[in-house]
N, CA, C and O atoms as CSV, one atom per row, in Angstrom:
chain,resi,resn,atom,element,x,y,z
A,1,MET,N,N,5.956,3.616,-27.601
A,1,MET,CA,C,4.693,4.259,-27.832
A,1,MET,C,C,3.514,3.444,-27.331
A,1,MET,O,O,3.356,2.266,-27.652
A,2,HIS,N,N,2.715,4.093,-26.557
A,2,HIS,CA,C,1.511,3.349,-26.035
A,2,HIS,C,C,0.234,3.789,-26.759
A,2,HIS,O,O,-0.040,4.976,-26.938
A,3,SER,N,N,-0.545,2.752,-27.170
A,3,SER,CA,C,-1.756,3.078,-27.846
A,3,SER,C,C,-2.846,3.532,-26.775
A,3,SER,O,O,-2.648,3.351,-25.574
A,4,GLU,N,N,-3.920,4.088,-27.229
A,4,GLU,CA,C,-5.064,4.480,-26.369
A,4,GLU,C,C,-5.648,3.240,-25.715
A,4,GLU,O,O,-6.340,3.340,-24.701
A,5,LYS,N,N,-5.379,2.077,-26.280
A,5,LYS,CA,C,-6.046,0.747,-25.871
A,5,LYS,C,C,-5.188,0.115,-24.750
A,5,LYS,O,O,-5.489,-1.003,-24.333
A,6,THR,N,N,-4.116,0.800,-24.239
A,6,THR,CA,C,-3.288,0.185,-23.262
A,6,THR,C,C,-3.983,0.059,-21.908
A,6,THR,O,O,-4.542,1.025,-21.389
A,7,LEU,N,N,-3.938,-1.098,-21.372
A,7,LEU,CA,C,-4.540,-1.309,-20.004
A,7,LEU,C,C,-3.409,-1.096,-19.016
A,7,LEU,O,O,-2.231,-1.263,-19.329
A,8,PRO,N,N,-3.823,-0.711,-17.781
A,8,PRO,CA,C,-2.828,-0.462,-16.740
A,8,PRO,C,C,-1.987,-1.620,-16.461
A,8,PRO,O,O,-2.432,-2.765,-16.538
A,9,GLU,N,N,-0.730,-1.344,-16.126
A,9,GLU,CA,C,0.207,-2.481,-15.798
A,9,GLU,C,C,-0.227,-3.049,-14.376
A,9,GLU,O,O,-0.872,-2.372,-13.575
A,10,ILE,N,N,0.143,-4.218,-14.163
A,10,ILE,CA,C,-0.077,-4.842,-12.828
A,10,ILE,C,C,1.138,-4.533,-11.990
A,10,ILE,O,O,2.273,-4.773,-12.402
A,11,ARG,N,N,0.899,-4.013,-10.845
A,11,ARG,CA,C,2.028,-3.782,-9.793
A,11,ARG,C,C,1.673,-4.488,-8.525
A,11,ARG,O,O,0.527,-4.447,-8.076
A,12,LYS,N,N,2.654,-5.141,-7.940
A,12,LYS,CA,C,2.520,-5.829,-6.658
A,12,LYS,C,C,3.778,-5.487,-5.878
A,12,LYS,O,O,4.904,-5.785,-6.277
A,13,THR,N,N,3.528,-4.850,-4.754
A,13,THR,CA,C,4.687,-4.558,-3.837
A,13,THR,C,C,4.567,-5.235,-2.553
A,13,THR,O,O,3.471,-5.237,-1.993
A,14,VAL,N,N,5.584,-5.818,-2.017
A,14,VAL,CA,C,5.495,-6.430,-0.706
A,14,VAL,C,C,6.900,-6.185,-0.074
A,14,VAL,O,O,7.931,-6.083,-0.741
A,15,VAL,N,N,6.827,-6.100,1.323
A,15,VAL,CA,C,8.027,-5.965,2.084
A,15,VAL,C,C,8.441,-7.320,2.720
A,15,VAL,O,O,7.769,-7.853,3.603
A,16,LEU,N,N,9.572,-7.839,2.227
A,16,LEU,CA,C,10.010,-9.117,2.636
A,16,LEU,C,C,11.048,-9.065,3.774
A,16,LEU,O,O,12.012,-8.299,3.767
A,17,LYS,N,N,10.755,-9.982,4.794
A,17,LYS,CA,C,11.700,-10.025,5.992
A,17,LYS,C,C,12.936,-10.927,5.598
A,17,LYS,O,O,13.188,-11.998,6.150
A,18,ALA,N,N,13.671,-10.369,4.582
A,18,ALA,CA,C,14.744,-11.065,4.169
A,18,ALA,C,C,15.790,-10.068,3.518
A,18,ALA,O,O,15.347,-9.130,2.857
A,19,PRO,N,N,17.116,-10.222,3.670
A,19,PRO,CA,C,18.098,-9.450,3.029
A,19,PRO,C,C,18.030,-9.413,1.592
A,19,PRO,O,O,17.624,-10.411,0.997
A,20,ILE,N,N,18.426,-8.244,0.880
A,20,ILE,CA,C,18.294,-8.120,-0.493
A,20,ILE,C,C,18.956,-9.214,-1.328
A,20,ILE,O,O,18.481,-9.609,-2.393
A,21,GLU,N,N,20.130,-9.701,-0.757
A,21,GLU,CA,C,20.933,-10.694,-1.580
A,21,GLU,C,C,20.104,-12.003,-1.629
A,21,GLU,O,O,20.118,-12.715,-2.633
A,22,LYS,N,N,19.391,-12.299,-0.539
A,22,LYS,CA,C,18.607,-13.513,-0.560
A,22,LYS,C,C,17.340,-13.410,-1.572
A,22,LYS,O,O,16.972,-14.334,-2.295
A,23,VAL,N,N,16.779,-12.214,-1.503
A,23,VAL,CA,C,15.625,-11.871,-2.442
A,23,VAL,C,C,16.097,-11.929,-3.836
A,23,VAL,O,O,15.448,-12.506,-4.708
A,24,TRP,N,N,17.238,-11.328,-4.059
A,24,TRP,CA,C,17.815,-11.353,-5.517
A,24,TRP,C,C,17.993,-12.761,-5.953
A,24,TRP,O,O,17.610,-13.077,-7.079
A,25,THR,N,N,18.563,-13.669,-5.134
A,25,THR,CA,C,18.798,-15.012,-5.512
A,25,THR,C,C,17.403,-15.661,-5.864
A,25,THR,O,O,17.315,-16.463,-6.794
A,26,ALA,N,N,16.385,-15.319,-5.148
A,26,ALA,CA,C,15.125,-15.847,-5.383
A,26,ALA,C,C,14.518,-15.502,-6.638
A,26,ALA,O,O,13.815,-16.320,-7.231
A,27,VAL,N,N,14.766,-14.201,-7.145
A,27,VAL,CA,C,14.160,-13.743,-8.318
A,27,VAL,C,C,15.116,-13.658,-9.585
A,27,VAL,O,O,14.740,-13.202,-10.665
A,28,SER,N,N,16.353,-14.130,-9.346
A,28,SER,CA,C,17.294,-13.970,-10.495
A,28,SER,C,C,18.108,-15.280,-10.745
A,28,SER,O,O,19.182,-15.260,-11.347
A,29,THR,N,N,17.545,-16.411,-10.256
A,29,THR,CA,C,18.042,-17.715,-10.525
A,29,THR,C,C,17.014,-18.699,-11.001
A,29,THR,O,O,15.844,-18.601,-10.629
A,30,SER,N,N,17.432,-19.671,-11.838
A,30,SER,CA,C,16.347,-20.603,-12.224
A,30,SER,C,C,15.685,-21.338,-11.071
A,30,SER,O,O,14.464,-21.486,-11.026
A,31,GLU,N,N,16.555,-21.818,-10.092
A,31,GLU,CA,C,16.027,-22.550,-8.978
A,31,GLU,C,C,15.040,-21.693,-8.154
A,31,GLU,O,O,13.940,-22.112,-7.794
A,32,GLY,N,N,15.516,-20.463,-7.886
A,32,GLY,CA,C,14.761,-19.478,-7.084
A,32,GLY,C,C,13.357,-19.237,-7.719
A,32,GLY,O,O,12.344,-19.287,-7.021
A,33,ILE,N,N,13.317,-18.968,-9.095
A,33,ILE,CA,C,12.153,-18.589,-9.736
A,33,ILE,C,C,11.160,-19.786,-9.690
A,33,ILE,O,O,9.968,-19.638,-9.420
A,34,ALA,N,N,11.755,-21.016,-9.981
A,34,ALA,CA,C,10.975,-22.227,-9.821
A,34,ALA,C,C,10.376,-22.491,-8.525
A,34,ALA,O,O,9.308,-23.100,-8.470
A,35,ALA,N,N,11.011,-22.056,-7.399
A,35,ALA,CA,C,10.582,-22.317,-6.117
A,35,ALA,C,C,9.318,-21.516,-5.723
A,35,ALA,O,O,8.515,-22.000,-4.926
A,36,TRP,N,N,9.136,-20.316,-6.265
A,36,TRP,CA,C,8.050,-19.491,-5.793
A,36,TRP,C,C,7.041,-19.191,-7.049
A,36,TRP,O,O,5.915,-18.740,-6.843
A,37,TRP,N,N,7.492,-19.452,-8.269
A,37,TRP,CA,C,6.642,-19.081,-9.355
A,37,TRP,C,C,6.461,-20.292,-10.317
A,37,TRP,O,O,5.548,-21.099,-10.144
A,38,MET,N,N,7.395,-20.400,-11.378
A,38,MET,CA,C,7.213,-21.562,-12.315
A,38,MET,C,C,8.526,-22.050,-12.800
A,38,MET,O,O,9.520,-21.324,-12.755
A,39,ASP,N,N,8.561,-23.351,-13.297
A,39,ASP,CA,C,9.662,-23.992,-13.836
A,39,ASP,C,C,10.136,-23.156,-15.010
A,39,ASP,O,O,9.327,-22.498,-15.664
A,40,ASN,N,N,11.443,-23.171,-15.291
A,40,ASN,CA,C,12.088,-22.313,-16.327
A,40,ASN,C,C,13.469,-22.689,-16.592
A,40,ASN,O,O,14.090,-23.502,-15.908
A,41,THR,N,N,13.971,-22.019,-17.694
A,41,THR,CA,C,15.398,-22.273,-18.044
A,41,THR,C,C,16.207,-20.912,-17.977
A,41,THR,O,O,17.167,-20.676,-18.711
A,42,PHE,N,N,15.732,-20.068,-17.045
A,42,PHE,CA,C,16.299,-18.781,-16.863
A,42,PHE,C,C,17.770,-18.863,-16.532
A,42,PHE,O,O,18.259,-19.696,-15.770
A,43,GLU,N,N,18.452,-17.883,-17.201
A,43,GLU,CA,C,19.890,-17.561,-16.770
A,43,GLU,C,C,20.093,-16.087,-16.696
A,43,GLU,O,O,19.719,-15.377,-17.630
A,44,PRO,N,N,20.699,-15.559,-15.577
A,44,PRO,CA,C,20.820,-14.131,-15.487
A,44,PRO,C,C,21.939,-13.526,-16.420
A,44,PRO,O,O,23.020,-13.108,-16.006
A,45,VAL,N,N,21.541,-13.536,-17.705
A,45,VAL,CA,C,22.481,-12.963,-18.672
A,45,VAL,C,C,21.696,-12.017,-19.541
A,45,VAL,O,O,20.623,-12.374,-20.027
A,46,LEU,N,N,22.179,-10.876,-19.738
A,46,LEU,CA,C,21.370,-9.803,-20.694
A,46,LEU,C,C,21.344,-10.291,-22.031
A,46,LEU,O,O,22.358,-10.662,-22.624
A,47,GLY,N,N,20.086,-10.296,-22.558
A,47,GLY,CA,C,19.869,-10.761,-23.963
A,47,GLY,C,C,19.514,-12.236,-24.105
A,47,GLY,O,O,19.037,-12.713,-25.135
A,48,LYS,N,N,19.789,-12.940,-22.971
A,48,LYS,CA,C,19.612,-14.424,-22.879
A,48,LYS,C,C,18.076,-14.841,-23.199
A,48,LYS,O,O,17.154,-14.260,-22.627
A,49,GLU,N,N,17.862,-15.806,-24.076
A,49,GLU,CA,C,16.565,-16.284,-24.288
A,49,GLU,C,C,16.281,-17.479,-23.288
A,49,GLU,O,O,17.174,-18.291,-23.047
A,50,PHE,N,N,15.070,-17.575,-22.728
A,50,PHE,CA,C,14.797,-18.636,-21.868
A,50,PHE,C,C,13.289,-19.022,-21.991
A,50,PHE,O,O,12.530,-18.376,-22.713
A,51,ILE,N,N,12.911,-20.030,-21.307
A,51,ILE,CA,C,11.551,-20.599,-21.461
A,51,ILE,C,C,10.914,-20.537,-20.041
A,51,ILE,O,O,11.574,-20.895,-19.066
A,52,LEU,N,N,9.676,-20.100,-19.921
A,52,LEU,CA,C,8.861,-20.326,-18.737
A,52,LEU,C,C,7.898,-21.393,-19.013
A,52,LEU,O,O,7.108,-21.297,-19.953
A,53,ARG,N,N,7.932,-22.448,-18.202
A,53,ARG,CA,C,7.012,-23.611,-18.443
A,53,ARG,C,C,5.761,-23.373,-17.698
A,53,ARG,O,O,5.704,-23.650,-16.500
A,54,SER,N,N,4.751,-22.874,-18.338
A,54,SER,CA,C,3.491,-22.520,-17.722
A,54,SER,C,C,2.526,-23.602,-17.719
A,54,SER,O,O,1.416,-23.368,-18.197
A,55,GLY,N,N,2.804,-24.844,-17.214
A,55,GLY,CA,C,1.731,-25.864,-17.076
A,55,GLY,C,C,0.976,-26.139,-18.284
A,55,GLY,O,O,1.534,-26.366,-19.358
A,56,GLN,N,N,-0.358,-26.121,-18.119
A,56,GLN,CA,C,-1.222,-26.368,-19.269
A,56,GLN,C,C,-1.057,-25.476,-20.377
A,56,GLN,O,O,-1.419,-25.834,-21.497
A,57,PHE,N,N,-0.473,-24.189,-20.151
A,57,PHE,CA,C,-0.362,-23.318,-21.228
A,57,PHE,C,C,0.942,-23.426,-21.969
A,57,PHE,O,O,1.275,-22.558,-22.775
A,58,GLY,N,N,1.758,-24.581,-21.682
A,58,GLY,CA,C,2.966,-24.850,-22.389
A,58,GLY,C,C,4.087,-23.869,-22.047
A,58,GLY,O,O,4.090,-23.163,-21.038
A,59,ASP,N,N,5.066,-23.893,-23.011
A,59,ASP,CA,C,6.259,-23.102,-22.802
A,59,ASP,C,C,6.131,-21.706,-23.375
A,59,ASP,O,O,5.647,-21.530,-24.493
A,60,SER,N,N,6.565,-20.712,-22.613
A,60,SER,CA,C,6.500,-19.262,-23.086
A,60,SER,C,C,7.995,-18.910,-23.359
A,60,SER,O,O,8.841,-19.104,-22.486
A,61,PRO,N,N,8.326,-18.366,-24.637
A,61,PRO,CA,C,9.696,-17.883,-24.822
A,61,PRO,C,C,9.779,-16.419,-24.145
A,61,PRO,O,O,8.869,-15.591,-24.194
A,62,CYS,N,N,10.908,-16.258,-23.564
A,62,CYS,CA,C,11.301,-15.012,-22.846
A,62,CYS,C,C,12.650,-14.554,-23.228
A,62,CYS,O,O,13.460,-15.353,-23.697
A,63,THR,N,N,12.932,-13.309,-23.053
A,63,THR,CA,C,14.274,-12.750,-23.200
A,63,THR,C,C,14.594,-11.743,-22.157
A,63,THR,O,O,13.769,-10.876,-21.865
A,64,VAL,N,N,15.814,-11.822,-21.554
A,64,VAL,CA,C,16.268,-10.967,-20.482
A,64,VAL,C,C,16.626,-9.644,-21.160
A,64,VAL,O,O,17.469,-9.559,-22.053
A,65,THR,N,N,15.861,-8.531,-20.628
A,65,THR,CA,C,16.175,-7.212,-21.286
A,65,THR,C,C,16.788,-6.234,-20.366
A,65,THR,O,O,17.218,-5.157,-20.781
A,66,GLU,N,N,16.843,-6.621,-19.001
A,66,GLU,CA,C,17.439,-5.746,-17.994
A,66,GLU,C,C,17.977,-6.519,-16.864
A,66,GLU,O,O,17.318,-7.435,-16.373
A,67,LEU,N,N,19.211,-6.176,-16.401
A,67,LEU,CA,C,19.777,-6.948,-15.354
A,67,LEU,C,C,20.833,-6.028,-14.568
A,67,LEU,O,O,21.981,-5.816,-14.959
A,68,THR,N,N,20.281,-5.541,-13.450
A,68,THR,CA,C,21.115,-4.678,-12.625
A,68,THR,C,C,21.140,-5.182,-11.154
A,68,THR,O,O,20.430,-4.689,-10.277
A,69,PRO,N,N,22.045,-6.237,-10.946
A,69,PRO,CA,C,22.000,-6.796,-9.568
A,69,PRO,C,C,22.302,-5.800,-8.527
A,69,PRO,O,O,23.037,-4.857,-8.821
A,70,PRO,N,N,21.805,-5.909,-7.324
A,70,PRO,CA,C,20.720,-6.739,-6.901
A,70,PRO,C,C,19.312,-6.037,-6.972
A,70,PRO,O,O,18.387,-6.392,-6.242
A,71,HIS,N,N,19.206,-5.046,-7.868
A,71,HIS,CA,C,18.119,-4.123,-7.744
A,71,HIS,C,C,17.035,-4.292,-8.885
A,71,HIS,O,O,15.877,-3.955,-8.638
A,72,ARG,N,N,17.359,-4.783,-10.076
A,72,ARG,CA,C,16.351,-4.749,-11.111
A,72,ARG,C,C,16.642,-5.897,-12.122
A,72,ARG,O,O,17.783,-6.103,-12.535
A,73,LEU,N,N,15.547,-6.647,-12.509
A,73,LEU,CA,C,15.563,-7.676,-13.484
A,73,LEU,C,C,14.335,-7.450,-14.389
A,73,LEU,O,O,13.224,-7.303,-13.880
A,74,GLY,N,N,14.523,-7.419,-15.764
A,74,GLY,CA,C,13.416,-7.225,-16.631
A,74,GLY,C,C,13.556,-8.259,-17.674
A,74,GLY,O,O,14.655,-8.656,-18.062
A,75,PHE,N,N,12.341,-8.719,-18.155
A,75,PHE,CA,C,12.368,-9.662,-19.335
A,75,PHE,C,C,11.018,-9.537,-20.113
A,75,PHE,O,O,9.950,-9.278,-19.559
A,76,ASP,N,N,11.175,-9.746,-21.440
A,76,ASP,CA,C,9.906,-9.935,-22.242
A,76,ASP,C,C,9.441,-11.303,-22.080
A,76,ASP,O,O,10.215,-12.257,-22.007
A,77,TRP,N,N,8.096,-11.403,-22.020
A,77,TRP,CA,C,7.514,-12.652,-21.821
A,77,TRP,C,C,6.505,-12.967,-22.939
A,77,TRP,O,O,5.585,-12.174,-23.139
A,78,GLY,N,N,6.628,-14.078,-23.674
A,78,GLY,CA,C,5.685,-14.240,-24.712
A,78,GLY,C,C,5.723,-13.081,-25.809
A,78,GLY,O,O,6.732,-12.389,-25.945
A,79,LYS,N,N,4.663,-12.914,-26.528
A,79,LYS,CA,C,4.712,-11.908,-27.619
A,79,LYS,C,C,4.448,-10.460,-27.243
A,79,LYS,O,O,4.815,-9.541,-27.976
A,80,ASP,N,N,3.805,-10.262,-26.090
A,80,ASP,CA,C,3.283,-8.917,-25.743
A,80,ASP,C,C,3.850,-8.373,-24.390
A,80,ASP,O,O,4.077,-7.174,-24.230
A,81,TRP,N,N,4.073,-9.350,-23.392
A,81,TRP,CA,C,4.233,-8.877,-22.142
A,81,TRP,C,C,5.636,-8.511,-21.729
A,81,TRP,O,O,6.595,-8.962,-22.355
A,82,HIS,N,N,5.792,-7.691,-20.676
A,82,HIS,CA,C,7.097,-7.442,-20.099
A,82,HIS,C,C,6.931,-7.582,-18.492
A,82,HIS,O,O,5.942,-7.158,-17.894
A,83,LEU,N,N,7.910,-8.161,-17.938
A,83,LEU,CA,C,7.967,-8.405,-16.413
A,83,LEU,C,C,9.220,-7.687,-15.947
A,83,LEU,O,O,10.296,-7.791,-16.536
A,84,GLU,N,N,9.020,-6.935,-14.832
A,84,GLU,CA,C,10.149,-6.406,-14.140
A,84,GLU,C,C,9.960,-6.736,-12.603
A,84,GLU,O,O,8.875,-6.731,-12.020
A,85,PHE,N,N,11.186,-7.023,-12.042
A,85,PHE,CA,C,11.283,-7.183,-10.595
A,85,PHE,C,C,12.168,-6.121,-10.100
A,85,PHE,O,O,13.313,-6.009,-10.537
A,86,GLU,N,N,11.669,-5.315,-9.181
A,86,GLU,CA,C,12.495,-4.222,-8.557
A,86,GLU,C,C,12.694,-4.583,-7.078
A,86,GLU,O,O,11.756,-4.969,-6.380
A,87,LEU,N,N,13.917,-4.447,-6.638
A,87,LEU,CA,C,14.300,-4.695,-5.297
A,87,LEU,C,C,14.908,-3.420,-4.613
A,87,LEU,O,O,15.758,-2.761,-5.212
A,88,LYS,N,N,14.505,-3.099,-3.451
A,88,LYS,CA,C,15.001,-1.925,-2.710
A,88,LYS,C,C,15.391,-2.421,-1.320
A,88,LYS,O,O,14.602,-3.094,-0.657
A,89,GLU,N,N,16.565,-2.100,-0.892
A,89,GLU,CA,C,17.032,-2.542,0.431
A,89,GLU,C,C,16.521,-1.650,1.500
A,89,GLU,O,O,16.647,-0.428,1.427
A,90,LEU,N,N,15.935,-2.263,2.508
A,90,LEU,CA,C,15.358,-1.411,3.712
A,90,LEU,C,C,16.223,-1.829,4.927
A,90,LEU,O,O,17.043,-2.747,4.907
A,91,ASP,N,N,15.944,-1.062,5.954
A,91,ASP,CA,C,16.594,-1.385,7.236
A,91,ASP,C,C,16.255,-2.714,7.788
A,91,ASP,O,O,15.291,-3.297,7.292
A,92,ASN,N,N,16.908,-3.262,8.733
A,92,ASN,CA,C,16.649,-4.458,9.486
A,92,ASN,C,C,16.558,-5.712,8.590
A,92,ASN,O,O,15.737,-6.607,8.789
A,93,GLN,N,N,17.438,-5.710,7.613
A,93,GLN,CA,C,17.487,-6.957,6.767
A,93,GLN,C,C,16.187,-7.213,6.024
A,93,GLN,O,O,15.753,-8.356,5.880
A,94,GLN,N,N,15.570,-6.130,5.553
A,94,GLN,CA,C,14.261,-6.300,4.877
A,94,GLN,C,C,14.387,-5.759,3.462
A,94,GLN,O,O,15.230,-4.896,3.218
A,95,THR,N,N,13.618,-6.211,2.568
A,95,THR,CA,C,13.696,-5.901,1.110
A,95,THR,C,C,12.353,-5.590,0.669
A,95,THR,O,O,11.439,-6.374,0.920
A,96,GLU,N,N,12.133,-4.412,-0.027
A,96,GLU,CA,C,10.850,-4.070,-0.746
A,96,GLU,C,C,11.035,-4.681,-2.146
A,96,GLU,O,O,11.989,-4.409,-2.876
A,97,PHE,N,N,10.026,-5.541,-2.460
A,97,PHE,CA,C,9.964,-6.116,-3.811
A,97,PHE,C,C,8.850,-5.638,-4.535
A,97,PHE,O,O,7.743,-5.673,-3.996
A,98,THR,N,N,8.993,-5.169,-5.755
A,98,THR,CA,C,7.818,-4.798,-6.661
A,98,THR,C,C,7.944,-5.580,-7.966
A,98,THR,O,O,8.986,-5.652,-8.617
A,99,LEU,N,N,6.794,-6.155,-8.287
A,99,LEU,CA,C,6.610,-6.804,-9.570
A,99,LEU,C,C,5.714,-5.958,-10.457
A,99,LEU,O,O,4.610,-5.566,-10.079
A,100,ILE,N,N,6.253,-5.677,-11.703
A,100,ILE,CA,C,5.504,-4.857,-12.671
A,100,ILE,C,C,5.325,-5.712,-13.906
A,100,ILE,O,O,6.306,-6.081,-14.552
A,101,HIS,N,N,4.009,-6.054,-14.267
A,101,HIS,CA,C,3.630,-6.789,-15.437
A,101,HIS,C,C,3.020,-5.815,-16.458
A,101,HIS,O,O,1.895,-5.380,-16.215
A,102,SER,N,N,3.620,-5.453,-17.513
A,102,SER,CA,C,3.058,-4.535,-18.422
A,102,SER,C,C,2.922,-5.155,-19.783
A,102,SER,O,O,3.303,-6.311,-19.968
A,103,GLY,N,N,2.406,-4.448,-20.722
A,103,GLY,CA,C,2.249,-4.907,-22.130
A,103,GLY,C,C,0.788,-5.288,-22.393
A,103,GLY,O,O,0.475,-6.030,-23.324
A,104,TRP,N,N,-0.019,-4.799,-21.611
A,104,TRP,CA,C,-1.467,-5.067,-21.724
A,104,TRP,C,C,-2.124,-4.148,-22.776
A,104,TRP,O,O,-1.888,-2.940,-22.817
A,105,ASP,N,N,-2.984,-4.800,-23.647
A,105,ASP,CA,C,-3.578,-3.981,-24.699
A,105,ASP,C,C,-4.971,-4.543,-25.055
A,105,ASP,O,O,-5.098,-5.699,-25.459
A,106,GLU,N,N,-5.922,-3.771,-24.911
A,106,GLU,CA,C,-7.358,-4.155,-25.212
A,106,GLU,C,C,-7.526,-4.818,-26.530
A,106,GLU,O,O,-8.352,-5.725,-26.633
A,107,THR,N,N,-6.775,-4.422,-27.598
A,107,THR,CA,C,-6.928,-4.942,-28.828
A,107,THR,C,C,-6.207,-6.227,-29.039
A,107,THR,O,O,-6.337,-6.813,-30.113
A,108,LYS,N,N,-5.440,-6.718,-28.069
A,108,LYS,CA,C,-4.688,-7.967,-28.294
A,108,LYS,C,C,-5.186,-9.040,-27.475
A,108,LYS,O,O,-5.890,-8.843,-26.484
A,109,ALA,N,N,-4.795,-10.272,-27.918
A,109,ALA,CA,C,-5.095,-11.537,-27.213
A,109,ALA,C,C,-3.835,-12.277,-26.979
A,109,ALA,O,O,-2.823,-12.007,-27.625
A,110,THR,N,N,-3.866,-13.253,-26.025
A,110,THR,CA,C,-2.706,-14.077,-25.857
A,110,THR,C,C,-2.488,-15.072,-26.949
A,110,THR,O,O,-3.282,-15.135,-27.888
A,111,GLU,N,N,-1.440,-15.858,-26.866
A,111,GLU,CA,C,-1.198,-16.943,-27.836
A,111,GLU,C,C,-2.267,-17.909,-27.907
A,111,GLU,O,O,-2.395,-18.643,-28.887
A,112,PHE,N,N,-3.133,-17.945,-26.791
A,112,PHE,CA,C,-4.228,-18.944,-26.738
A,112,PHE,C,C,-5.573,-18.286,-27.101
A,112,PHE,O,O,-6.632,-18.888,-26.924
A,113,GLY,N,N,-5.513,-16.960,-27.644
A,113,GLY,CA,C,-6.737,-16.344,-28.093
A,113,GLY,C,C,-7.617,-15.813,-27.033
A,113,GLY,O,O,-8.790,-15.520,-27.262
A,114,GLN,N,N,-7.048,-15.684,-25.849
A,114,GLN,CA,C,-7.764,-15.033,-24.754
A,114,GLN,C,C,-7.643,-13.467,-24.761
A,114,GLN,O,O,-6.493,-13.032,-24.821
A,115,PRO,N,N,-8.539,-12.681,-24.714
A,115,PRO,CA,C,-8.330,-11.230,-24.730
A,115,PRO,C,C,-7.523,-10.774,-23.595
A,115,PRO,O,O,-7.651,-11.295,-22.487
A,116,HIS,N,N,-6.683,-9.805,-23.829
A,116,HIS,CA,C,-5.892,-9.185,-22.680
A,116,HIS,C,C,-6.805,-8.694,-21.603
A,116,HIS,O,O,-6.531,-8.899,-20.420
A,117,SER,N,N,-7.909,-8.034,-21.982
A,117,SER,CA,C,-8.787,-7.479,-21.033
A,117,SER,C,C,-9.357,-8.509,-19.990
A,117,SER,O,O,-9.647,-8.210,-18.832
A,118,MET,N,N,-9.477,-9.712,-20.523
A,118,MET,CA,C,-10.047,-10.774,-19.599
A,118,MET,C,C,-8.844,-11.351,-18.805
A,118,MET,O,O,-8.982,-11.537,-17.596
A,119,ILE,N,N,-7.687,-11.639,-19.414
A,119,ILE,CA,C,-6.616,-12.294,-18.776
A,119,ILE,C,C,-6.083,-11.336,-17.775
A,119,ILE,O,O,-5.676,-11.824,-16.721
A,120,ARG,N,N,-6.019,-10.004,-17.943
A,120,ARG,CA,C,-5.333,-9.125,-17.020
A,120,ARG,C,C,-5.947,-9.324,-15.652
A,120,ARG,O,O,-5.206,-9.406,-14.673
A,121,GLY,N,N,-7.278,-9.407,-15.531
A,121,GLY,CA,C,-7.857,-9.530,-14.220
A,121,GLY,C,C,-7.496,-10.890,-13.559
A,121,GLY,O,O,-7.263,-10.953,-12.352
A,122,ILE,N,N,-7.456,-11.950,-14.350
A,122,ILE,CA,C,-7.081,-13.300,-13.828
A,122,ILE,C,C,-5.517,-13.205,-13.328
A,122,ILE,O,O,-5.150,-13.682,-12.253
A,123,MET,N,N,-4.730,-12.595,-14.153
A,123,MET,CA,C,-3.266,-12.548,-13.791
A,123,MET,C,C,-3.050,-11.629,-12.533
A,123,MET,O,O,-2.198,-11.903,-11.688
A,124,ASP,N,N,-3.858,-10.534,-12.452
A,124,ASP,CA,C,-3.763,-9.689,-11.292
A,124,ASP,C,C,-4.047,-10.439,-10.055
A,124,ASP,O,O,-3.336,-10.305,-9.059
A,125,GLY,N,N,-5.009,-11.180,-10.090
A,125,GLY,CA,C,-5.356,-12.048,-8.864
A,125,GLY,C,C,-4.282,-13.137,-8.691
A,125,GLY,O,O,-3.914,-13.391,-7.544
A,126,GLY,N,N,-3.793,-13.747,-9.644
A,126,GLY,CA,C,-2.789,-14.611,-9.559
A,126,GLY,C,C,-1.519,-14.215,-8.984
A,126,GLY,O,O,-0.908,-14.912,-8.173
A,127,TRP,N,N,-1.094,-12.988,-9.451
A,127,TRP,CA,C,0.110,-12.333,-8.934
A,127,TRP,C,C,-0.036,-12.012,-7.470
A,127,TRP,O,O,0.925,-12.145,-6.712
A,128,GLU,N,N,-1.211,-11.593,-7.050
A,128,GLU,CA,C,-1.517,-11.281,-5.676
A,128,GLU,C,C,-1.063,-12.510,-4.793
A,128,GLU,O,O,-0.348,-12.321,-3.809
A,129,GLY,N,N,-1.444,-13.646,-5.122
A,129,GLY,CA,C,-1.112,-14.859,-4.305
A,129,GLY,C,C,0.335,-15.243,-4.535
A,129,GLY,O,O,0.997,-15.637,-3.575
A,130,ILE,N,N,0.870,-15.156,-5.743
A,130,ILE,CA,C,2.278,-15.574,-5.977
A,130,ILE,C,C,3.242,-14.655,-5.226
A,130,ILE,O,O,4.213,-15.104,-4.616
A,131,VAL,N,N,2.953,-13.393,-5.288
A,131,VAL,CA,C,3.950,-12.419,-4.680
A,131,VAL,C,C,3.793,-12.387,-3.113
A,131,VAL,O,O,4.780,-12.458,-2.380
A,132,ASN,N,N,2.424,-12.271,-2.602
A,132,ASN,CA,C,2.211,-12.047,-1.299
A,132,ASN,C,C,2.164,-13.345,-0.429
A,132,ASN,O,O,2.167,-13.255,0.799
A,133,LYS,N,N,2.123,-14.528,-1.056
A,133,LYS,CA,C,2.242,-15.771,-0.342
A,133,LYS,C,C,3.453,-16.603,-0.702
A,133,LYS,O,O,4.324,-16.888,0.120
A,134,SER,N,N,3.467,-16.987,-1.998
A,134,SER,CA,C,4.622,-17.915,-2.377
A,134,SER,C,C,6.052,-17.234,-2.191
A,134,SER,O,O,6.964,-17.781,-1.571
A,135,LEU,N,N,6.148,-16.001,-2.784
A,135,LEU,CA,C,7.478,-15.300,-2.574
A,135,LEU,C,C,7.844,-14.969,-1.144
A,135,LEU,O,O,9.015,-15.039,-0.771
A,136,VAL,N,N,6.898,-14.625,-0.370
A,136,VAL,CA,C,7.125,-14.384,1.026
A,136,VAL,C,C,7.479,-15.613,1.761
A,136,VAL,O,O,8.405,-15.611,2.572
A,137,ARG,N,N,6.732,-16.721,1.492
A,137,ARG,CA,C,7.025,-18.073,2.187
A,137,ARG,C,C,8.449,-18.426,1.806
A,137,ARG,O,O,9.233,-18.828,2.666
A,138,TYR,N,N,8.800,-18.284,0.542
A,138,TYR,CA,C,10.051,-18.809,0.079
A,138,TYR,C,C,11.211,-18.012,0.682
A,138,TYR,O,O,12.161,-18.594,1.206
A,139,THR,N,N,11.127,-16.632,0.603
A,139,THR,CA,C,12.254,-15.808,0.995
A,139,THR,C,C,12.371,-15.631,2.488
A,139,THR,O,O,13.463,-15.317,2.961
A,140,GLU,N,N,11.318,-15.813,3.262
A,140,GLU,CA,C,11.324,-15.715,4.654
A,140,GLU,C,C,11.489,-17.004,5.403
A,140,GLU,O,O,11.442,-17.034,6.633
A,141,ALA,N,N,11.693,-18.132,4.621
A,141,ALA,CA,C,11.793,-19.427,5.335
A,141,ALA,C,C,13.236,-19.506,5.907
A,141,ALA,O,O,13.591,-20.492,6.553
């Protein structure tokens, strides 16, 4: 159920010049995720709890909620957020990658007391660089 105060999810889509298996490894292994995003204790096991180590913001508890190799990975992040990675195989050893960051609510704040409405804009810009620069650089290397 979504309240009226729900803010739009963040979606970032990029076409990577890399085969789907390589992109899947980048987004579904602890080493891969650490290389383009952040340090973590991730394991690709449904229901598995893990930690995202978000620097000055400390450790965020997460739980794997969806695992369909090599096409989809979803996990709950912190107390309100949900993250999904969608992969689609294209021709010529290319992969379309979409990141979906949902769980935004105007009435809520992060664990650090920052209103979702404020943080969403910051995260939107952050994901832009992470997906379009870091992930591209890592998977196309």
